[in-house]
N, C-alpha and C positions, 0 to 999 in steps of 0.2 A: 309086376304086383298087381293084384286086383284094384279095381276102382276105389273101394273101401277098405285098403289094406290096414291091418294091425301091427302093431309092433311083433308079434308072433310071425306074421307073414314076411315082415322085414328080416327078421333073425333067420328064418328058413331059407330066404333067398340068399342071403350073405353067407350062411353056412355052406350052402350049395356051391356058390360061386368061387369061395375061396378054400373049399374043400376042408372045412374044419373038422378035426376028430369028433367023435361023439361025446368024449369027456370035456364039456365046457364048463366054465364056472360063470354062470349068468346071474345078475343082480339087476333088479329094477332100480331106476333113478329118475333124475330130473335134469334135463338141459333146455336152455332157450325157454324156460319156464314152462315147459310140457313134458310129459312122460316120456323116460327113454330106457333103453336097454344097455348094460355094460356086459362085455364078454371078455373074459381072460382066457387065453389058449396059447397053443405054439402052433408054429407054421412048419412046413415040409422042411425048412432049412434048420429047424431047432430053435428059431427065435422065439421069445417070449413076447405076446403081444395083448394089449388092452385096447379093445374096440368099444366106441360108443356111438349107438345108433338110435335114431328117432325120425319124428316128422315135425317141420316147422313150416308154418304157413302152406300146408298141404304137400309140401316137398320131402323128400326123404333125404337123410343125411348120414354120413359114416365118418367118424374121426376115430384115429388110431394112434397108438404109440407103440413103437417097436424096439425090444432091446435084445442085445445077444443072450442074456440068461435071466433065470428068475430074480436073482439077486439084484442085478442091474435095473430090472423094470421096477422092483419094490423100491429102490434107492431113489428113483426118479418120480414115483407116484405123488409124493407130497408137492412137488413142483407142478406136475400134470394137474393135479386137483386144484391147486390155487389158480392154475390158467383156466379151468372150466369154471371154478367160481366166479371169475372176472368177466364171464360171458353175460351179457344183459339178456332178460327175456324179450322174446320177439314181440312188438308192438304193431305190427301190420294188423289190419282189420280185413 
């Protein structure tokens, strides 16, 4: 990543590394009290995946949830969202 990396830079790096298809469902969100991106896609094995990526305290992170099909992913999403909502913002200065 470039020294002054953006969320778009992080998205492009992860898309290349994980060989994501061109048809990504990307939404802007917030995690750790900072802007983040959420990506919903499928992997080469046919699994449905929800990724969250961003920066906290100048470090990049990637969290993800993998399910065997879209219905399973959607069924688990409310629990996943409650877990994410419980994460406190970073207070490091």
